[in-house]
Each structure stands twice: as structure tokens, then as C-alpha cells.
MIZAKE-849507 format. One record per residue (C-alpha): x, y negated, z negated. Coordinates in steps of 0.25 Angstrom, whole numbers, m for minus. Each point is the difference from the previous one (the first is absolute). Layout:
R       x       y       z
R       X       Y       Z
...
//
This chain:
R       x       y       z
R    m351     616      14
R      12      m2     m11
R       2      m4     m14
R      m1     m16       2
R     m13       0      12
R      m5      10     m13
R       0     m11     m10
R      m3      m8       9
R     m15       8       5
R       0       3     m15
R       1     m16      m3
R     m11      m6       8
R      m8      12      m1
R      m3       0     m16
R       4     m16       3
R      10      m2      m9
R      14      m3       3
R      11       8       6
R       8      m3     m14
R     m11       8      m8
R      m3      10      15
R      14       4      m5
R       2       2     m13
R     m11       8       2
R       4       9       9
R      14       2      m5
R      m8       4     m11
R      m8      10       6
R      11       8       7
R       9       1     m16
R     m12       7      m4
R      m4       8      10
R      17       2       3
R       0       2     m19
R     m12      12       3
R       8       6      10
R      10       2      m8
R      m4       6     m12
R      m7       8       9
R     m14      m4       0
R      m9      m5      12
R      m7     m11       3
R     m13       1       6
R      m8     m14       8
R     m14       7       1
R      m2      m1      17
R      14      m7       3
R       6      13      m7
R       8       9      m8
R      16      m4      m3
R       9      13      m5
R      14       8      m1
R      m1      14       5
R      14      11       2
R       9      m1       9
R      11      13      m3
R      15       2       1
R       3       5      14
R      12       1       9
R       4      m8      10
R      10      m4       9
R      10     m13       3
R      m2      m3      12
R      15      m6       1
R       5      12      m4
R      m8      11       2
R       2       6     m15
R     m10       2      m8
R      m3      m6     m12
R     m12       2     m13
R     m11     m10       0
R      m4      m4     m14
R     m16       3      m3
R      m6     m12      m1
R     m15     m10      m2
R      m5      m4       8
R     m13     m13       5
R     m10       3       6
R     m14      m5       2
R     m14       7       4
R      m7     m11       8
R     m16      m2      m6
R     m11       1      10
R      m3     m13      m3
R      14      m2      10
R      m2       9       7
R     m13      m3       5
R       5     m14       1
R      10       3       9
R     m10       6      10
//
């Protein structure tokens, strides 16, 4: 399912227009992204938790030249599924 299919499913399920559903999806994504950018986590009980993790700096290898390079430390987004979501999938 892609974003437009998600918007259509939400519009049908909630009996709202596609424009309203699109605004709701965009607002949810922006809010979650903003919270993660500030270092907060977002917990949706039964669905899961969005959080950030730290990836340490490390050395890598350029596959084209074989030269050793330094890869900077980075923050990465993470998602941990909640029990209700896990149960729904299984």
C-alpha cells in the first residue's frame, strides 16, 4: 500500500473526503517526524513506538576504489511494533 492508497482507505473508513484524509496523513507524518527530530519518541498504544537510535561512527570501504573511509555517527529512526499490531499480523 502506498500513500495514495492509504489516503483512500482512510477516507473510505472514516467517511471523510480524500482531501481531509490527505491533510490528516500529512499532519500525522509531519508531527511524528518533528517529534523524532527533537529527540522525543511517539507511542501509539497497541500500534507501536517511533523513536530514534544512535549509530556509532565507523570505518568503511569505498567499493569502487577499495579505499578506507570514515563514516560519521548518525541518528536513525526506529519503530517497535506494539502487541496488538503483532497479534493482528499473526
